[in-house]
N, C-alpha and C positions, 0 to 999 in steps of 0.2 A: 537847544542846550548843547548837544554834541557838536554842532557846527561852530558854536561860539567858542567852545573849548579848543577845537581844532585851529581856529583863527588865532586865538591867543597863543597857542603853541608855536605857530608859524612866526609870529612876531617875536616871541621870546628867544627862539633859536638864533636870532641875529643880534641879540643884545649881549649880555655878559655870560661868562661861563656858569655862574650860579643860576641865572635865569634859564640857561640852556638845559642844565641837568634837571631842573624842576619841570621844564616843558617836556623833556623826554620821559619823565616819570608819568606825566599825565597821558602822554601818547601810549605808553605801555598799558595803562589802565584801560584805555579805549580799545586797544587791540585785544586784550584778554577778555573784554566784556562781550559775551556772545550776542548781545542785543544791539551792538553798534551797527548802524546802517552802512550799506555799501558805499553810499555817497560820501559819508564821513571817512571811511577807510580809504577811498580813492584820494580824498583830499590829504590825508595823512601820508599816503604813499608819495604824492607829489612834493609835499613838504620835506620829507626825509631825503628824497632823491635830489632835490634842489640844494639842500643843506650839504650833501656830500660833495657837491661841486665847488663849494666855497673853499678857497685856498687858505683862508686864515683860521680854519677850524683846527682845534687841537686834537691830538691822537685819542684822548679819552672820549671826547664827544663823538668822534668818528666811530670808535669802537662800539659805543652804545647805539649809534644810529644803524650800523650794520647788523648788530644783534637784534634790533627791533625789526629790521627788514626780514631777517631770518624768521623771527617769531611770527610776523605777518604772513609770510609764505607758508609756514607750517600750519597755522591756525585757520587760514583762509586760502586754501589751495587754488582757488580760481584767480588769485592775484599772482600766482607763481610765475606765469609767462611774462607778465609785465615787469616784475621785479628782475627776473633773469635778463631780459632784453635791456633793461635800463642799466644794469651793472656792466653787461658786456659792451654796451655802447660807450661806456666810460672806462674801458679796461686800461687805457693809458694812465689813469689815475693810480692803478695798482702799483706802478713802479715807485710812486711816492709814498705808498703805505708801508708801515712797519710790517714785519712778518705776521704779527698777531692780528693786525687789521686785515691782512690779506686772507688769513684763515677764516676770519669772520665773514669776509666777502664771499669766500668759497662756500661757506655754510648757507649763505643766502641764495646762491645761484644753483645749488644742487637739488632744489625742490623738484625740478623737472628732469633730473638725473642726466643732464648733458652738460659737459664742461669742455671748453676749448683745450686741445692737447697742449698747446704752447703755454697756456695759463697754468694748467695742471703741473707740467714739468717745472716751470719757473717756481711754483710754490714748493714742490717736492725738494728742490735743491736750495731752498731759502736758508738763511743763516740761523733761523730760530729752530731750536730742537723740538719745542712743543708743536710747531706747525708741521714739521716733517712727520713727527709721531702721529699727530691727529690725522693727517692725510693718508698715511699708510693704513691706519686702523679703520678708516672710513672709505677705503678705495672701492669697495663693492658698491657704494652709493653713487659712484660716478660711472658714466658710460664711456670709459676710456678703452681704447683698443687693447686687446689682450697682449699683443707683442710689445706695445709701448709700456704697459704696466709691468710686464716681465722685465724689460730693460731697466726700468726705474727701480724695481725691487732688487734685482741682482746688483745694481750699482750701489744701492744703499746698504747692502750687506757689508760694505767696507766703511760704513759710517763710524766715526770715532765714539759715538755714544751707544752703549749696549742695548738700551731699550729700542733704539731705532733699528739696530741690526736684528733684534728679535722680531720686531714688527715686520721688517722686510722679509725675513725667512717665513714668517706666518703667512705673509701675502703670497709668497710662492706656492705654499701648500694650498691656499684658498683658490688660486688660479686653476688648479687641476680639477676642482669641483665643477667648473663651467667650460673649460677648454681642453681639447686634446691636441697635444703637440706631437709632431711626427718627425721633426728635425733631430736626428740622433746627436749631431754635434752640439746643438743647443741644449739638449737634455743632459748630455755628458758634461757640458760646461757648468751647468747648474749643480749637478751632483759633485763635481770636483770642488766647487766653491763651498758646498755644504760640508764636505769631508774636511776641508781646511778649518772650518769653524767648529768642528768637533773638539778642537784643542783651544777654543776661545777661553779667555780668563773668566768670563762671566757665565754662571750656571744657567741663567735664563736663555742665553744665546745657544749654549750647548744643547739644551732641551729642544729648542726650535730646530737646531741643525739636525738632531736625530730624526725629527719628524720629516724634514726635507729629504734626508738620505733614504728613509723608508718609502715615502710616497713617490718621489722622483725616480728612485731606484726601480720601483715597480713599473713606472712609465718607460724607463730605459729597457727593462727586460722585455716589455711588450713590443718594442720597436726593432730589436735586433733579430737576426736570423735564428732558426731553430737549433742550429748546430752549436752556437755559443750561448744559448739561453741558460742551460743548467749551470755553466761556469759563472755566468753573470749573477744568477740567483745566489750561488755560494759566496760570491764576492760581497754582495749587499749584506748577506747574513753575517759573514765574518767581520765586516766593517762595523756592524752594529754590536757584535759580541765584544769588540774592543772597548765599548763604553760601559760595560757592566761593573767595572771597577772604579768608576768615576767617584770623586770625593763627595759629590752631592747626591742625596737620596732621590731627589726629583729626577735627576738625569738617569739614574739607574732604573727607576720605575719606567720612565719613557722608553729606555732602551729595551727592556723586557717586553713592554707593550708592542713595540715595533717588531721584535723577533717573531712574535706569533702571527704577524701579518705578511711575512715574506712569501711563503708558498713552498713549492717543491724543492727541498734541499737534498743534496747528496747524503746517503746514509752514513758514509764515513765521517762527514763533517758533523752530523747530528750526534753520532756516538762519541766524538771528541768532546762535545759539550758536557758529557757526563763524567769525564775523567780529567783530573788535573795533570795526570801523567800523559805526555805526548805519545799518541799511538804511532806505531811503525808506519802505517799507511798514510799518515798525514805529515810525516816529517819532510818528505820530499815534494809534497803537493803545494805548488805555488800558483798564485793568480795575479793578474794585473789589477792594481788598486783602482778604485773609482777615481781617485786623484791621479789620473793616468797621464798628466801633462809631462811628467818626468819619467814615464815608464816604470814607476815605482811598483814593486811587487809586495804582495801580502801573503803570508803563509797560512795554511789551514790550521796550523797549530795555535794560531791566535785565538781560536775558539775553545781552547783547552779549559775544562772545568767551569764553563759558563754557568750551568745550572747548579753546580755544587756551590759556587760562590753566591748565587742567588738565594739558595735555601739556607745558607749560613749567615745571611745578612742580618744585621742587628735591628733593622726596621721591618716591621710586619708588612708595610706597604710593598716593599721590595719582594719579600717572600711570597706575598699573595700574587703579585704581578708575575713572578717566576712560575708559580703553579698554573696561572691562567695561560701564560705563553706555552708552557709544556703541553697543556690540553689541546692547543691548536696543532702541535707538531707530532703527537703520538699517533695520529691517524696516518702519518706518512710511512711509518716503518714498524713492523711487528717486533723486530729485534730491538729497535730503539725504545719502544714502549716497554718491553720486558726488562731492560736494564734501567730505564727511568723509574720503574716501580720500586726498585731497591731504595732510591732516594725518596720517593713519594710517600712510602709508608711511614717514614720518620716524621713527616709533616703532619701526620694525624695526631701527634703528641705535641704540636706547637702550642705555645702559650696563648696565641691569638685565635679566637674562635673564627674570625674571618678567614684566616689561613687554613684552618682545619676544614672549614666548609668548602673552600676553593679546592683543596686537595681531594675531597670527596667528589666534587664536581668533575675534576680531571679524571678520577677513576671511573666515574660514570661514562665519560666520553670513551675511555678504553673499552668498557663493556659494550657500548653501542657499536664500536667499530671492530669488536671481537679481537681486541689486542690485550686483554687482561688475563694474565696467567699467574695465579697465586700459587706460591710454594709454601712448604712448612716454615721456612725461615722468615716468611712475612707474617706468620701468625704467632707473635711472641708477646709475653707480658714481662713485666718486671717481677723480680722475686718477691718483693714486699706485697704486691697485690695477691700473689698465689698464697703466701703464708696467711694473710688476713682472711681469705676465703676459707682455707682449710680450718683455721681456728674456729670460725663460726659454724662450720659444718659439724665439728666435734661437739660444740656446745648444744647444737640443736638435735643431733642424732648420735648420742653417746654410744649405744650398743653397736650401731653400724661402724663407727670409728674404731671401737675396741676390737672388732673382728679384723679390720684392715691392718691394725698394728702388728698382727702376727706376721705380716709380710717383711718386717724388719729382721734381717738375718745377719749374724756376724760373718766376717770373712774367715779365711783359713786359719788366722792367728787368733780367732775368737775375739775380734775387735770390730767395732762398727766403723765404716768409712765415712767420717763426718764431712769429707769434701764432696761426698756424693749428694747431689741435689735431691735425689729421691729419698735418701735417708733423712735429710733435713726436713723435707716436707712431712714425712711420717712422724717425726718428733713433734712438730707443731701440732699435728692432728692429735697425737697422744696426750699432750699436756692439757688439751682442752676438754678431755673426756670427764674429769672429776667435776667440771662445772655444768654438766648436762642436767637437765630437769627430768630426764626419763627415770623410771623405776628399775631397780635390779640391774644396774649397769655393770658390766664385767670389770674386774679389777685391772689396774695398770701396774706393771712391775715398777718398784721404786727407782731402780737404776735408770729408768727411762728419763725421769726428771733430772737425775744427776747428769745424764748425757746432754740434756737440753741446755744445762748451764754453760757448756762449752760453746754454744751458739747464741749466748745471751744477747750480744750486740745486734746480730741479724734479726733475731726474733723480736726483740723489744722495738726495733725500728719499724717492723711490720705491724706491731700491735700498739703503736704509740697512741692511737685513738681509744684504746681500751684501758691500758695501764702503763705507767712509766717504768723505767728500767729497775728502780729500787723495789717497786711493788712486785714486779715479775720475779726478781731474785728471791724475795721473801716467800712468794708462792711456791716456787720450785724447791726451795730449801725445806719448807713445811711438808710438801708432798713426798719428798725423798725420805723423810724421817717417819712418815706414817705407814710404812711398809706397803703391802699390796692389797690393802682393804678396799672394798668397793665404795661406790658413791655413798652408800648408807653409812659406812664407817666415817667417811670424810665429813658427813653432815652431823656426826655425833650420835648416831643411832647404834643400838646394841646389835651385835651379830653373834649367833651361836658359835661356840668354839669349833664345832665340827665343820663349820663352813669356811673357817680360815684356811688359806692355802699357802704353801711355802713356795718360795722362788725356785727352790731346788727340787726336782721331781724325786730324787733319791732320799730326800730328807724324811726323817721319821715324824710321827705324829707328835712325839714329845717335843721335838724341836719347834714344830709349828705352834704348839701350845705355849712353849716358852716365849716365842716371839709375841704371842698375844698378850701374855702377862706383862712383858716389857712395854707393850703398847699401852696397857692400862695404867702403868706407873707414870707414864708421861702424858696422861690424859688431860691434866690441868693445863700444862703448857700447850698441848695441841688444841684444847678448847679455846684458849685465848687467841691462839694464832688463827684458828678457824673463824672466830668472830671477826677478827680484824680483816682477814682476807675477804670474807663475804661482805662485810660492810663496805670495803673499798670497791669490790666488784659491783655491788648494788648501786653505789654512788656513781661509779663510772658508767654502768648500764643505763641508769636514768639520764645521766648527762648525754650519753651517746644517742639515746632515743630522742631526746630533745633536739640535739644537733642534727640528727637525720631528718626529723620533722621540719626543722628550720631550713635545712638544705633543700628539701623537696619544695617548700614554698618559694625559696629564692629561685630555684630552677624554673618553676612554673611561671613566676613573675617575669623572669628574663625571657622566657619563651613568648609570652604575650607581647613584651616590648619588641621582640624580633619581628612579630607580625606587623607591628606598627610601622617599623622601618620600611617594609615593603609597600605600605599604603602610599608613600610619597610619590612613587612612580605614577600611580593613578591620578594624584593631585596635579602633577606636572603635565599629564596628558589631557587634563580637563574633565576627568571622570570624578568630579567632586562628590556626587551623590553616592557612588559606590564607596568612596573613601570615608565619607561620614558614617555610612552604614557599618563599615568594619570597625571604625573607632568606637561606635556605640556598643558593638558586640564585645570589643576588648574591655570597655569600661564595665560592662555587666559581668564579664568573667573575673575581673579583679575584685569586684564587690563580693563575689562568693568566697574570696579568701578571708574576708574580714572577721568572720566568726571564729576562724582557726588561727588567727594571726599571732597571738601571744608575743606582743612586743614589736610587731611589724607595722604598727599603725603609721609610723613616719614614712616608710617606703610605700605603703599602699596609698596614703594621702598624696604623696609626691606623684605617684603614677596617675592618680585621678586628675590632679592639677595639670600634669603633663598632657594628658588626653584633651583637657579643655583648651590648652594652648594650641595644640595641633588642630583642633576643631576650628578655632578662630583663624588660624593661619590658612586653613583650607578655604574658609569662606572669603578671606581677603584675597587669596590667590585667584579666585574665580574672575576677578577683574582683569587678570593678565592673560587669560586664555579665551579670547573673544570667540573663537570658532565653536567652542562647546560651552559657552557661558550660559548657565541656567538661571542666573539671577543678576540683574544689574542694580547696584546700590547707588542711591543718590549721594551727593557730596556729604550731607550731614550724616547719613547712615554709615557710610564708609569711615568717616572720621570717628564716629561712635564705636564702630567695630574695632578699629586699630587702637583706640583708647583702651578698650577692654583688654585687647591683646597685650598692650604695654603693662597694664596693671597686673595681669595674670603672670607675665614673665617676671615682674618685680617680686611678686609673692613667691614664685617658684625659687627665686634666688635668695630671698631674705628669710623665709619662714621655715627653712629646714637646716638643721645643724648636722654636721658630719658629712657634708658633700665631699666626695673625692675630687681630685683635680680633673679627672676625666668627665665626671658629671657636671662640674662647674663649667668646663670648657664647652660642653654640649649646650648648656643653657645660654651661654654667651653667644654662641653661633646663632641660636634662634633670635637673640636680641638684635644681632646684625641684620637678620632677615627682616625683622620688624621695621628697623630703620630704613632699609632699602625699599620696602613696600611703600612707606610714606614718601620717600624721595622720588618714587616712580610716578606719583600723581601730583601734578602741579598744584591742584586746588587745596591739598591738605598737607603739603610737604613741610611747612614751617622750616625753610631751608637751613637757616643758620643754627637754630636750636637742634634740629635733627642731625646736622653735620657734626655739631659738638658732641652729641650723644654717640654718634658713630665713631668719632675719634677716641672718645673715652673708653668705649667697649673694646676697640682694637688695642688700646694700651693695656687694659686688663688681660686680654688674651695673650699679648706678648709677654707680660710679666709671668703668667702661669706657665707658658711654654718654656720660658727661661728657667723657672724654678724646677720644672719636671724634666728638663733636658729633652723635650719632645719637639717634633716638627709640626708646624701648623698644617691644617688641611689646605687643599688647593683653593677652596672657596675663600678661606681667610687670607691666603696669600694674594689672591686676585683683588680682594677688597682693599687690602693694605696698599698694594701697588697703585690702584686707581686713586686712593685717597692721597697718596704721595704726589701723584701727577697733578691732581686737582690743586693741591696746595702750591706746587712750584710753578704751574702754568696759569693759575688764577682763571681757570676755565669757567665760562658762564654755565648756568644751570642746564643740564642735559639729561632729561629723563631716560633717553635711550641707553646711556651708560649704565644707569642703575638697573634697567631691565636686563641688560646683558649679564650683570653680576648676579641677579636673581636666578637667571637660567643656569648659572654655574653651580648653584647650591644643590647638594644632595644630602638627604637626612642620614646621618650615621646611626648605628644602633646604640641605644642607651643601655648600659649594663650596670646593675647595682653592684657595688663592691663592699658594702657593709651597712650597718644599721643607720637610720636617720632619725633625728629627734624633731618633732613637729613643734614649732613655736606658735602658740595660740593663746587665746584668753576667753574667759567667760565674764559676762557683764550683766548685772541685774540691779533693780531698784526694789527693795522690800515693800510689799503691800501697796504697790502702785498699779492702778488700772484706770480705765476710762470711768469706772464707777467710784474709784477712790484716788482722785488726783492729788498732786502736790499743790498746796495753797500758796499763792503769791500775791503781792501787791504791785500793781502796775507802776513801772518806773523805778522800782527798787530791785536790787539783786535778790535772787532766790537760791537757796542752797539745796543741793540734790545729794542724798546719801546713796552712794553706789557700793554694791558688793562686787569686788573684783577678784578673780582668780587668774593668775598668770602661770603659764607652763613653759619651762625651758627658757626663761628670761634671765639675762645677766645684768649686772649694774652698768655695763657698757652701753646697753641699749637705751635709746631715747624714745619714750612713749608719750603719746598725746591722747587726750580725750577730744574727739571732734563732735560738737553739738550743732545741729542744723535745724532751723525752723522751716516751715512750709514755704516761706518766701525765699528760701536758700540763704538766709542770713546765717553765717557760720561763726562760731567762736571756738577757739582751741584752748585747752587747759593742759599744761605740762604736768606729767606725773613725776614727782621727785624720785631720783635714783635711789635715795635712802629708803624709800618704800619698797623698792624692788629687791634689795639685798643681793646676794650672789647665788641664790638657790636655782639649780638647774631643773628641778622637778616641778613642784607646784607650790605656789605661795598665795594664800588667801588673806585679804584684808578689806577693811571698809575705808572708803575715801569720800569725803564731802567736797563736792565741786560747786563753785558758784557760777550762776548764769546771770549776766549783767543786762542783757538787752530784752528785758521783759516787755511785752507789748501791752496794748490796752484791752485785750480780750483773752479769753482762755485759748490755750494753744498746745501743740504737741511738739516735742523735740525728738529728733532721731539722733541717737548717740552711738558711737562705736569707738574702739581703741585702735590707734594706728601707731606703727613703729617706723621711725625714720630709716630710710635705706642709706646706710653709711657709705656705700660705694658710689652713690650719686654725687654729682657736683653740687656745691652749695649755690643756691639761687634764692631770689626773693619770692615770697608768696603773699597772697592777699591777707590783710589783717596784721596788726602789730602784735609782735610776740608770738607768732605762729611758728610752725616748723620751718627749718631752713632747707630741708630736702623733701623729696617726694616720700609719701607714706605708703607702707604696706599694711593693710588692715587685718587685724588679728581675730576679729569676731564679726558676726552679723550685726546689723544695726538693731538697736533696742529702742522701742518707742516709750517715751516718758510723757505722762499726761499731767497737765497743769490746769488749775481753775483759779480764776481771778476773784479776789474779794476787794471790796471798797475799803479805802482808808478809814479807820475809826477816828 
């Protein structure tokens, strides 16, 4: 049978174009079939080789033929030498090939990793941009002589197309991984060219140029004599410092990453990076630039304020990179580390948790190398934090606070210095004493509360989580009118007259009694004020306790999610068993929060679903780490696994309301990974469908980044760039490209920013069981009374009932939006749905409610009148039992 197909293909290739393409399709099937015999494959090889030599073949047919030869070489390596020799023997034909065909030919001959130098160079300088780009990115797959590859890459750094220049610069960096160059002139020439490209118009080229200056600069340093080595180190460092004010965030990040790798730098240059003001010692210090062709000089002052600018950058990625780079440099100089600490302590208050953690890591490095010298000026708080702490000390320990208040003393003019921070702190402590729960608390002089009014703005700002400014003013006014009675007075309890004390120690008892009588006259007003103040404070205290409890749960949940992020390095290293064990532990930890959640169900359920997604990703990733692979999935198993992953991601995105942009971006990146996993496996890729999903996800990511004015991650940028290149070059299917993109993925930390509402449903059929089935007549529709409860559903949502029989016969019934209403909480109703395909025997239906994913592209599904988009299911399947009765 195989031989007959091969013979038919050979005959068809020489007929019309339509028959040729059909024959090539048949050949592809035979090549991809692992059971095709070697004799048939040999026959196909001869057929394809002979067809390539026909002069009347069109370019499209030749391209398909060369691609098939490449596929044959990759899938059946024992044919690689024959294919390579055949193509090399016909190398004269390459001159008549288009650049795209030549690239396809190159793909076919690289299976044995040897390519003729002349052939390689001719392709590298072909007119097609996509060919040059492809060859540069796959240069490591060719056994080309290093110096020839160096010459080609250096020459293509002047290519008019930016992506080619970027690939050429990356090629120069990759060369250093395998080859050591000792020619100083050659290395200096490469550095000189890279310095020129630091001013390129394209940011991707500038990023690559920074890497070349860093890596080739270190090579240059290693090759020169000891006398000039320190100066050369300083030159490389200063040249990189010039890039930290680049307009693009990615370039600034790359520059700071490179600064930390340079090595031993002069202390004066290091100190200059911490000050925007040019230091006297660096004003006159000049060096020859790496671009030394014109003896151009560069000043040490070019490094002025490098890390100051880095820590002030608007993007957290740059600030984090600056902290990381600083950690590599503080070990070089104790003086530099001491002055750097002044900047670093401010980063402990950064808005980004990753920056704060990196700052702590840098401090840890200082401790390790004994360069951390903390001073009093580094141990500071904001005033509001101090006031808040003192207020709660007074509420909790009234007698202690009342004793401390005696420390408030007037100045020589019998006035309090309100500008004195110490006095302001004592006032805050004093006004909290009447709120203490302790018994027999000492009294506070009423003028203290009057003094506190002068600091109303500062105090109310610090106590904003306890009471607002109006409530605080009312409280201070009341306390200032109630004289110096103790907490018992304030709570409305009677105090013997002889215990009342005057503010003035020289005052007579009569005056003290008079003050008490005046106090009793205003008791009605005071009572009302007391009730109001206590009510407000009780309400605020309850709210605060609830907020504190919620805050603790949020913190605990985010700590668990931080652990999950660290799991991904284990997954990428192939330790999937350990990763799955940690994920299980995190899931169990989150489940313990559920009893205390009080409205956190949405966030907790999102977390559990997120863990499920990561579990499926981990199992899928095993297929791409063969060295430590613990389980190999068959084709059907892997397809089933990735199907579950897609459904789980769909639910993660559809079934939770209130997702922040950061949370939605996180989910979309995981959807990109799912698409790339499919595309990395030829057997399950569904190329065109998956590529469409990939493009759609990228579009959603772009839209969200534009809305939030945020920069995409390096992973998203790489996928977007590769997608663009595939579209413009019409590259054939290449699993290796998608594998490379997967390797560039790193899991960022998921941080919750607010409450989430869980979209779900409950479904039931009253009084239905296997012993009490619904009665039906075969061939006639049967009505099913469902009791449905919907949670957080709006009228915009499109809901469907999915009813499936044991033979997988499925019927969809649309739930009218009028039934849903606009209720965001819960809506319960009864709905009678018809089922039309009643069989000739008793049966069971599996029923569930699904919601169309509105972000999905509209596509056709099986069955007339069914959903137009993929469904996210809102409840578990419910079994409904039916019993057949004969027609009367």
